[in-house]
N, C-alpha and C positions, 0 to 999 in steps of 0.2 A: 553808488556810482561815483564816488567823489574822488578822493585823492589817489594818486598812483595810476590813474587811468592813462594820462598822457605818457607816463614813463613806461607803462605796459605797452602802449602803442608803438614805442620804439622797438620793442621786441617783435611785435607783429610785423613791422616794416622790415626788420633785418633778417627775418628767417620765416620759413613756412613750417617750422617744427611745432609751434604752439598755436593751436586754434583757439584756446580758451585761457590756459594758465598764464599768469603774469608773475613777475618777480615780487611784486608788492600786492598787498591785500586789495581786493576789488569789492568794496562794500556798497550795498544799496542805501545805507544811511548817509546823511541825516534826513534826506527827503523821503517821500512816500513811494516814489517810482521804483521799479525794478529794471535793471539793465538787461540787455539782450544776451550777454555772455554768462556762462556758468563759472563757477570757481575753479574748475579743472579737476580731473580725476585724482583721487587720493587726498583731496583737500576737504576738511571739515571746518566750517566757519560759523561763528556765533556772533550775532548782532543784537545788542540789547540797549535799552534806554528808558528814561523816565521823562514824563511830560506833565506840566501843570496846565490845566485848562479852566478857563472861566467862560461861562455861558450866561447870557441874559436874554429873556424871551419877552418881546413887547406884547405879543398876543396873549400872554398869561400875566398881564399887569406887571411886567418887568421882574418876574420870578427869576431867581439866580441859582447857578450851580457852580460850586468850587470843587474841582476834582483832580485826581492824580491818576495817570495811566502808566502802566508798565508795558513796555514793548519787548518782544523776544522773537528772534528769527534764527532758525537753524538751517544751514545749507550744506549739502554734501554732493560732491561731484563723483559720479560712479559710472562704471562700464565704458562710457565713451566721453571724449572731451565735450561733446555737445549736450550731455545729459546732466541734469541737476535735480536732486530731490530736495524739496524745501518745505519748511513749516513756518507759518507766520501767526503770531498770537499777540493780541493786545487786550489788557484787562483794566477796566475802569473802576475806581472807588471814588464816590463823590458824596457831597452833601447838598441836597436841593432845598432851598428856602422858597416856599410858595407864598406869593403875594396876592393870591386870588381871594383868600379870606383873612379875617383878623380875629385873634392873633395869628401870625404867620406860622404855619406848621413847618417842621423840618423833617425831611426824609433822608435817611442814609441808604445808599444803594451801592451795589457792586455787581459786576458781571463782565462777560466777554463782549468786546466790540468786534473782535476778529478771532477766528480759530480755524485756520486753513492749512490743509496739507495738499501738496501738488507736485507735479513734475514739469520741469522746463526743458524744452528741446530747441537748440539753435537750428533754425530752418535755413538761414542763409548767412554766410560769413564773407564779407567783402575783402577781408585781410588774408584769406586762405591762400591766394596766389599773388600776394603783394610783392612788388619789386623790392630789391635790396636797397639799403641805405646808400646814398651817394656820400662816401666818406670825404669827398673833396668840396662839397657844397652845402653850407648850412641853409642857404636860400632854397635849394632844390628840395630839401626835406621839410621845410616849414612854410613854404609858400602855399597859397590857396589853390586847390585843384577841385574842379567841379565833381570829379568822381569820388572825392572824399565825402560828399554829401550822400552818397549811396549808403544806406544804413544796413547794419546787421539786423536780422529779424529773428525773433524767437516767439514760441508759443508756450504758454503755461496753462495747464489744465489741472483741476483738482476739485476737492470737496470742502465745504464749510460744515463744521460739526457744532451743534448747539446742545451742550450737555444738560442745560437747565430749560428744556423745552417748555415745561408747564409753569415755570417760576422764573422767567427771564426778565431782568430789569430793563433791558434796552432792546426790545424787539425791533429788528430792521434798523438798528442804530439810533432809535428815537430816545434821547436821554431825558426828555420831558414826558415820557409816556404815562407815568404814574399820576400826573395831574391833568391829563387830557380829559375833557368833558364834552362829549357830543352834544350839540345844541338841544336835541329832543330827549336826551337821556342824562340829565345833570346829576343823577344819583349814581352813575356808573363811573368808576375810577379806571382810567386807562382807555386805550383805543379798543381793547377787546380783540386784538390781533395776536396770533401766536406764530413765531417763526419755527419752521419745521426742524426736526432733528438733523436732517441732512439736506443740503442744497449744493449747487455746483457753481464753479467759476471758470471762465476762460479769459486769458489776458494776452493780447498781442503787443509785444514790445519791440521798439526799434531803437537803434543806437548809432549815431553818426559822430565821427571824429574829424575835426578840421583845424587848420592853422596850428597844429601841434599841441595846443593847450586848451582847446575847446571841445566839449562833448555835449551833444543834444540827444536827450532820451524822450521817447513818447510811449505812453501806455494807453491802450484802449481795452476796457474790461466790460464783460457782461457777467454780472454777479447775481448770486441767489437764484440761479436758474432752477426751475421746477417749483419755486415757492409762489405764494400768492402775490408778492410784490417784488418782482425782479428789478435789479438796479443796473444802470449803465453809467459808466464814468470814463473820464480821460485824465491823464496827468502829463504835463509838459515840463521837463526839467532841463535847465541850461547850466552847465558847470564850467568854471574856468580855473585852471591851475596856474598860479602865478609864481610858484617856486617849487623845488622838489618836495617840500613839506606841507605847503598850504594850498587849499583850494576853497572857492566860494561857489555858492549856487543860488539860483532863483527858480521858483516852481509855482505852477498854477494847476489846481485840481478842480474839476467839475464833476458833480454827483447829481444824478437824476433818477428819481423813483416816485411812486405815488405817495410814499411816506416821507421822504426827505429829499430836498433839493438844496444845493449849496455851491458856492464858488469860494475856494480857499486859496490864499497866496502865502508862500513861505520863502524865507531866505535864511542862509546860515553859512557856516564855515566848518572845515574839517582840517585836522592836523595829523600827520603821519608820525607816530612815536617811533615805530620800528617798521620793518618790512611786513610784519604780521599784526601790528596793532594800530588802530586808528581811533581818535577821539573826535567828537564833534558837538556842535550846538546849533540851535536854530530858533526862530520865532515865526509865528503864523497868525493870520487873522482872516476873517471872511468878509463878505460884502453886504450882508443883510442883517436884519434885527429880529428875525423870528426862527432861530435865535441868532444873536451875535456871538462870535467866538474869538477868543484870544488865547494863544498857547506859547509856552516856553519849553524847549526840549533840549536834553543833553544825553549823550550816549557813547558807547564804545563798541568797536568791532574787533574780533580776535580770530585768528585762524590757526589750525593745526595743519601743517604742510607736510604731507607724505607723498607729494607728487613725484612721479618718475616718468621720464620720457625716453623713447627710443626712436631715433630717426633712421633714415635709409642708410646712413653711414655707420650706424651702430652707436651713436653718441647716447649715453645713458643718463648722464647727470647734467644739471644746470652749469656746474663749474666746467665740465668738459665742453659744453656748448659755448660758454664764454671764451674758453681758451681757443676753441676752433675758430670763433669769430675774430678774435684778436690776431690769430695766425693768418686768417684770410685777409684782414686789413693790411698786415705787414707785407703780405704777398702782393697786394695791389699797389702798395707804396713802392716796392722794389720794381714792379713792372713800370710804374710811372717814371721812376728815376732812370731806368734803362731806356725807356722811350725818349726821355728828354736828352740823355747822353747821345743816343743815336741821331737825334735831330740836330744836335750841336755839331756832330761830326759831319753830317750831310751839309750843313750850312758852311762850315769851314772849307769843305771840298768844293762847294759851289763857288765860293769866293776865289779860290785858287784858279779855278777854270775860267 
């Protein structure tokens, strides 16, 4: 949801042709939230990154984890502008050093933290009937309006797939599972919980644009539905674009389940290399010590753009649309000059009388 959003907003404001598609890539990275809008029909988008994570768990005598995560997301806009098919995956490879016993044993682990396939649908689009840009007033297009706070709303539903059901390293996201020891069963390794092969997730996303360069995104998710330990979470992301190429963001994520509870804060920046490529980086940390978390993330987003539009006037390409908009602005300019000329004539006539 980062760079290119406010530039895309100009397109939303200048025409009703595009409900979803923007001239520049609209990525969910570098944060964890997902935006309300899809990538647009005919667009295939790849979002990938790597992250270093360091955990330390006070409850396990300050046992530590050093790990690397690979993130991958695939987004495809299909059938309608409001629809998007999405895949989200994250795979962790780590080394856990247990401080519970001496000498400290070391465990190497790997497995999915996320493996999700779903469909997103835009339920409400506040830009659908947006008024045209006022080509004579910068203030009119960039001043604060309360109706700008009315968000776009989307719903994503899908399924989590757990391919290693009986040999999962991180059930329900618990990275310290292997050294968990129930009080009455100290000879048992792990919690003894198994995440099912299939569970479900629903995410409600909202997206508000204001003051031309600010975007506020919220996500509210109910995850691992039908499992023994369902999870509820929220994400709040505020993004500011301060140049055509650069944007920064701040994010807060809350996670709540019987297995894992956390509050995570992230911040980072994104840079637009081309209209179809974005690179970014971020850092993150949580607020507790059971476990504490620190992360450094870097990634890239790339799209294949096969988008085609056809509006009521039969405009089929983006170049044609831009030419039509330019022609319209020239027409408005001529009308303004003509009106000004008529006004001057009327004033001269009034002075003579």
